[in-house]
Phi, psi and omega in degrees: 000142178302131182305322181293318178294322179299317179298316180297319180297316181295322179295315179296320179297316180297317178297322178295318179297315179298321180295318178295321177297319178296320178296320180297317179296319183291339181277345177294134181297137177263124181274119178300149184298324179296321179296318178295322179299314180294325178296314179298315179295322176297320177300318180295317180295320179297316182295324184268356184298128177247350182206181180298329179300320180295320179289328176297319178295316179298317179300318180299320181291317178296323178296323177295322181296315183282339173292323178283319183231085185300341181258017183282091185302314181299322179292321177297320181297311180293327175297319178299315179298322180292316180294329175296317178300327181275000180075016180266075191290323178299315179294320180296321178296315180296318180295320179291325174298322176296319176301314180298325180289317188267349179229059185294340182257010180296138180301335182266021186295322180294315179296323180294318179295319178297320180292331177300320178296322178295318178298320179296321177296314180298320178299315182293321179294321178296320179295320178296317180296319179295319179295321179294317179296320179296320179294322178297319178293321178296317179295320179298316179297322179294320178296321179294317178299318180297315180296318181293322177298320178293319178296316180296323179296314180293324177300317178292325181295324183251013183302126177083355181274147176230153174282120180263314179216166172238124175260115188243136176269125179230141174275173187296324180296316180296319181296326185274318188247354181084181181115185181299143180284102181230155176202158179276174177299321180294317179295326180293337180269003181248222188253022184273029178260133183233141181280128176243081186294153175255147179296323178215139181298129180267128179291145175278136178233125179253124178227154176263123183236171177085178180234158179303133004263011186261053177291144176226153176256115180265117174254107189241153173210119185063227178267005182253183178145182180207168183239150171232126175292131186302330180290344179268352187240125181241098180291166180074344180249322182204151175250031179243138182221141172252143178213162177239028183232140180262355177197174179287341179263164180295145181245148179280346177227161184272126174242123178272124185234131175236134182234141166239109187278356183230047179274175179224137174231114181050044177083357179258145176299140183210162172246125180259132180233133178225130182207162176197168178249135179172172180296322175222159179290342176287340180286344188280124173259305175269124183238152172275131185225128181218137166255121173267109186274128186250146172216150177270000000 
C-alpha cells in the first residue's frame, strides 16, 4: 500500500474509533444531580434507621430519586432493600426487577437475581400466613355465631319458665344418714323419688360464658345451675346433652353429667339431670338424679 494512502487510512481509522468511543460515552445515562442527592440521603437514612419509621423515610428518598431518574439502577437496588425491610415484598420484587433491567452489566447481577428468588419465597410465605390468620378469624367468628345461636335457642326454649320443685332420687342410706342424693338404676325406677319444694319459683336464666373455643351455656336458677359445653349441644336436632363438667369453672375432680332438657314429670315440663364422680361414667352405680320441674 502506498505510504501516503496508509497514513490517510490510519488517520481515518483512528478518527472512527474515537468517534465511536465518543458515541458510547454519550449513550451512557446521565444521573441528574437531584436524583443523586436523594440517593445519597436515602443511603444515610437507611444506615441510621432504628425502626420502621427510618426505613419509611429512606424509601421516600429513594422513590424521589427514581422518579427523577427512572433508569437509576443503584437507586432501584437500594429501594428494593428498603422495601424488603418494611415487609413490602411485592414492591421490593418490582424494584429489584427494575435494577436488573437498568443495570444488566452490574458486577452484582448474579447475587441480585438469586436474592430475587428469596424475595419471591418470602412474599409467598407472607401471603400464606395472612391467609391462615384470616381463616382463623373467620373460624372464630363462626364459632361465636354458633354458640350465640345455641344460647338464643335455649333462651327461647325456657322463656317464662321457673323452677317450681325438685324431684330427687335418694336411696335408703341417704334418707337415714344424710349425704349426697344418690340412687341406683333400680331405685330410680321405683318409689325413691322425693319432692324438694322451693319457697319461690326461681326463673331460668341462660347465658353464654367462657371464651373461644371453650364457650359454655350456663343454665342457672338462683344460686344453682349447670353448664353445657356448646360443642356438646346441637339445638334443633335434640334437646339432650352429655357433658363431663360439673360447673362452668374447672373442677378438681371429674363429674360425669347427663342432661335431658326436654323431660316431663307428671305432665309438667322438666329438666332431668344425672351425674356421678368416677374415672368413667360406667363406673357409677349410685348416681345423683334430679328432675327440675318447670312451670310458666
